[in-house]
VEXDRENNU-706234 format. One line per field, with one value per residue (C-alpha): x, y, z. Coordinates in Angstrom, 2 decimals. Layout:
px = (X|...)
py = (Y|...)
pz = (Z|...)
This chain:
px = (24.44|20.78|19.94|16.39|14.79|14.68|11.25|8.50|5.94|3.33|5.47|6.22|2.81|1.18|3.27|2.74|-1.06|-0.84|0.90|-1.14|-4.42|-2.95|-2.97|0.43|2.86|6.06|7.11|10.27|10.48|13.99|16.81|20.33|19.92|17.37|18.87|19.16|19.86|21.73|24.94|25.08|26.47|29.44|30.79|33.67|33.33|34.60|31.76|29.01|26.45|25.38|23.46|22.92|23.95|21.63|21.82|18.72|18.72|15.29|14.72|12.30|14.79|13.33|15.82|18.82|21.68|25.55|24.96|22.77|25.49|28.12|25.82|24.99|28.75|29.79|31.62|29.57|30.64|32.76|30.45|27.51|29.44|29.90|31.23|30.90|34.19|36.85|39.76|40.82|42.00|38.80|36.75|38.48|37.69|34.15|33.51|34.38|30.95|27.35|26.39|23.34|21.81|18.24|16.99|13.58|10.91|7.91|4.73|3.43|5.89|5.22|6.28|6.34|2.98|3.49|3.39|3.00|6.12|7.53|8.73|5.96|6.62|7.20|9.76|11.54|11.81|13.26|15.96|16.60|17.34|19.84|21.26|21.64|24.06|26.31|26.81|29.98|30.47|32.26|35.44|33.33|30.45|32.49|31.95|34.85|34.34|36.02|34.45|31.02|30.26|29.84|27.30|26.35|24.02|21.22|17.34|14.73|11.40|8.28|6.73|3.51|4.66|5.47|7.76|11.18|9.84|7.07|9.31|11.57|8.75|7.62|11.23|12.10|8.91|9.15|12.96|12.82|10.22|12.31|15.55|14.04|12.34|15.87|17.36|16.11|18.26|19.46|21.40|23.53|25.79|27.02|28.30|26.72|23.92|25.94|26.24|29.78|28.19|25.74|25.50|21.96|20.67|20.89|18.95|20.87|19.21|19.06|20.87|19.31|21.14|19.39|21.35|19.81|20.23|20.34|16.90|15.56|17.26|15.79|12.27|13.16|14.03|11.09|8.34|6.09|5.91|4.66|1.76|4.05|7.77|7.21|5.65|8.69|11.32|9.31|9.25|12.88|13.92|12.18|13.74|17.19|17.05|18.91|15.78|13.54|14.00|17.80|18.30|21.32|21.21|23.87|23.39|25.33|26.58|25.01|27.40|25.78|26.51|28.37|28.21|30.93|32.17|31.32|27.60|27.31|28.42|25.85|23.16|24.32|24.53|20.79|19.64|21.18|20.45|17.13|19.07|21.71|21.15|21.25|24.32|26.18|24.94|26.30|23.12|23.33|26.49|27.29|29.52|31.06|30.37|32.55|35.75|35.28|34.48|30.75|29.24|27.67|24.96|23.77|20.02|17.15|15.40|18.43|18.65|14.97|15.31|18.48|16.72|13.54|15.97|17.79|20.97|23.25|25.15|22.58|24.28|27.08|24.88|23.83|25.36|25.52|22.79|20.32|21.11|20.36|17.09|15.98|16.64|15.05|11.92|11.87|11.56|11.44|11.19|8.50)
py = (-15.33|-16.11|-15.92|-15.43|-14.00|-16.22|-15.43|-17.85|-17.38|-14.61|-13.19|-10.00|-9.45|-10.09|-7.30|-5.13|-5.24|-4.71|-1.41|-0.47|-0.71|1.41|-1.58|-0.95|2.25|0.16|-3.69|-5.39|-7.75|-9.08|-8.71|-10.27|-11.54|-11.61|-8.94|-6.07|-3.20|-4.42|-6.37|-10.09|-12.04|-11.96|-8.47|-7.02|-6.92|-3.15|-2.16|0.16|2.08|5.63|5.39|3.32|4.63|3.69|4.78|4.76|4.49|5.30|4.79|3.59|0.85|0.45|-0.74|-0.67|0.71|0.76|4.53|3.08|0.68|3.32|5.41|2.51|1.73|5.30|6.20|8.47|12.11|12.12|14.47|12.07|9.58|8.56|5.12|4.55|2.41|3.00|1.87|4.69|2.31|0.59|3.65|5.06|1.75|1.76|5.39|4.29|2.70|2.88|0.21|-0.88|-0.15|0.16|-0.21|1.57|1.36|3.65|2.52|6.03|8.60|12.00|12.32|8.90|6.87|3.39|3.46|0.68|-1.02|-0.47|-3.30|-4.24|-3.63|-7.36|-7.54|-4.33|-6.12|-9.08|-7.03|-5.07|-8.42|-9.26|-5.66|-6.19|-9.32|-6.73|-4.59|-5.76|-6.17|-3.33|-4.18|-2.73|-5.31|-8.63|-10.85|-11.69|-15.37|-15.65|-19.05|-17.24|-16.11|-12.20|-10.42|-6.94|-5.77|-4.80|-4.78|-4.33|-2.38|-1.00|2.32|4.14|7.64|9.83|12.55|12.27|14.17|11.72|8.80|10.00|9.78|6.34|5.05|6.37|4.88|1.52|1.27|2.54|-0.19|-3.01|-1.93|-1.74|-5.46|-6.54|-5.17|-7.49|-8.27|-11.44|-9.30|-7.71|-10.74|-9.56|-6.39|-4.26|-2.67|-1.79|1.80|3.08|5.08|2.39|-1.30|-1.49|-1.79|1.30|1.39|3.30|6.24|6.23|8.25|8.05|9.15|9.38|8.69|10.66|11.26|14.96|15.01|13.72|16.46|19.04|17.58|17.63|21.24|22.45|24.50|22.94|19.66|21.63|23.63|26.87|27.70|28.73|25.23|23.75|25.41|24.35|20.72|20.62|22.19|19.28|16.73|18.02|19.03|17.01|17.55|16.44|13.64|14.30|13.15|13.81|13.74|12.79|13.52|12.17|15.07|14.76|15.22|17.02|15.96|18.56|21.10|23.23|22.51|26.28|25.80|22.59|24.56|27.15|24.60|22.83|26.31|27.27|24.05|24.38|28.05|26.80|24.69|27.04|26.71|22.81|22.69|25.28|23.05|20.03|18.26|18.08|16.99|16.40|13.56|12.25|8.79|8.63|7.76|4.02|4.26|4.66|7.05|9.92|10.25|6.87|6.62|3.93|6.03|5.70|1.74|1.45|3.60|1.55|-1.73|-0.57|0.48|-2.70|-0.89|-3.46|-0.94|-0.88|-4.03|-1.82|0.22|-2.34|-5.27|-8.58|-10.30|-7.32|-7.69|-11.47|-10.61|-7.90|-10.15|-13.37|-11.53|-9.41|-5.98|-2.75|-4.06|-2.06)
pz = (-24.54|-24.41|-20.82|-20.15|-17.05|-13.90|-13.01|-13.83|-16.71|-15.90|-13.15|-14.80|-16.28|-12.93|-11.50|-14.10|-13.97|-10.26|-10.82|-13.82|-11.62|-8.97|-6.54|-5.84|-6.36|-7.15|-7.24|-7.58|-10.71|-9.94|-7.26|-7.78|-4.25|-1.47|0.63|-1.97|-1.78|1.37|0.38|0.20|3.21|4.27|3.51|4.99|8.71|8.76|6.53|8.53|6.65|7.41|4.26|1.46|-1.74|-4.78|-8.29|-10.12|-13.79|-14.71|-18.62|-21.06|-21.73|-25.46|-25.96|-23.40|-25.24|-24.63|-23.39|-20.97|-19.55|-19.69|-17.53|-15.25|-14.84|-14.44|-11.11|-8.82|-8.13|-4.94|-2.97|-3.16|-1.37|2.25|2.40|6.11|5.82|8.88|6.80|4.38|1.60|1.73|1.94|-1.30|-2.95|-1.80|-3.17|-6.60|-6.88|-5.50|-3.01|-4.87|-8.34|-9.55|-13.01|-12.88|-15.66|-15.45|-16.71|-16.88|-18.55|-18.62|-22.29|-23.77|-24.39|-25.52|-29.61|-32.06|-32.97|-29.48|-27.29|-24.89|-21.07|-20.48|-23.40|-21.89|-18.38|-20.28|-21.74|-18.46|-17.04|-19.62|-19.34|-15.59|-16.44|-18.34|-15.02|-13.29|-9.83|-7.76|-5.68|-2.56|-3.22|-3.41|-0.58|1.66|0.99|-2.45|-3.15|-3.33|-6.81|-6.97|-8.67|-9.25|-6.37|-8.93|-8.99|-11.62|-10.61|-12.18|-10.93|-11.71|-11.27|-14.20|-12.62|-10.70|-7.75|-7.41|-7.94|-5.36|-2.79|-3.76|-3.88|-0.43|1.06|-0.76|0.24|3.74|4.26|2.58|4.45|7.77|7.21|6.45|9.62|12.29|15.36|13.83|11.10|13.85|13.53|10.08|11.46|8.74|10.98|14.17|14.85|15.84|18.76|19.71|20.68|19.06|15.52|13.48|10.18|7.70|5.65|1.73|-0.69|-4.09|-7.14|-10.38|-13.44|-16.45|-20.30|-21.02|-22.66|-19.40|-17.37|-19.79|-18.65|-15.01|-15.29|-17.54|-15.99|-18.34|-16.68|-13.52|-12.40|-12.50|-12.34|-8.86|-8.15|-10.10|-8.07|-4.69|-5.91|-6.96|-3.77|-1.77|-4.16|-3.66|-0.19|2.60|4.78|1.98|-0.55|-0.30|-3.98|-6.47|-10.30|-12.51|-16.11|-19.22|-21.43|-24.90|-27.59|-30.41|-33.90|-36.25|-33.49|-32.07|-28.61|-27.59|-28.75|-26.80|-23.80|-24.38|-24.91|-21.36|-19.63|-20.80|-19.55|-16.43|-15.59|-14.35|-11.68|-10.95|-7.13|-7.34|-9.42|-7.04|-4.18|-5.93|-6.38|-10.12|-11.95|-15.71|-16.74|-19.86|-20.95|-24.09|-22.63|-23.06|-26.78|-26.43|-28.79|-26.69|-29.42|-29.05|-28.00|-28.21|-30.79|-33.12|-32.53|-33.38|-36.61|-37.71|-37.21|-39.00|-42.02|-41.76|-41.07|-39.25|-37.54|-34.78|-33.36|-32.29|-30.23|-28.00|-26.12|-27.66|-25.43|-26.18|-30.00|-29.88|-28.14|-30.62|-33.47|-31.91|-31.21|-34.46|-32.44|-34.22|-37.78|-38.81)
């Protein structure tokens, strides 16, 4: 597969510069359809939304790996879901996946500055586009009209905000404005905006679920990324609170090489101790992504190192389209 981004030349660069110059806090580079994050039309007429459930895979994508894909395709924890479907069977199916997915690239990372030999931001966005094509469509997102081709309800965005707490604020503001713009009176015809208790248009809320690697979770829960430990707890309570940003975090367990299972549990317990109240309130969850044959040790840095060493096994750590892109653009060779 050698699919290239659908956007015209210079499109991604223009948006990147706009964000980097602080002219805009966030920009959508690509959406799988014009109504994202709302579903394509038509959808099942019984589908009504209390909240649009959006998974946010925020990464450096340098490059995207099979571990990223496993995380993007992971089923959400049941307690993060509220499908809004009236039929119990349909609701059960819908709860197996998020309503929409967002691949997010931050141009200002709290820990990772752009280094020599890294893929440029434009190249990362192109790889993110290829990566998005490897994300399958969930059953609940497939259009009722089977003649219409089904694509994952996914978007690619860039943001100028280094912390997750800050990103949540930017995302909620941006997405609320976008969804409100999509919910005009005309959309009442599709049935998705009708409140079960009202004859009028009801704009749904947002439920953001951040998908993280274990190292990123460590940064989220580390006081050194905040003014103080007290400031961290204040920010996290706002981040997770239903009355605040109402966010969830789903983190992939990291399989540590040649480490006993009990030691791995100790590492996890130490990391999560700072977030005990959020774990107990079911706002933070750990999941395993190795069930489908994905090496839980896979990382972008591992891919870059193997490419530089001319170790061809790196190709097993990424999807074929990403492998082709890295090869064709001679990325990470030195």
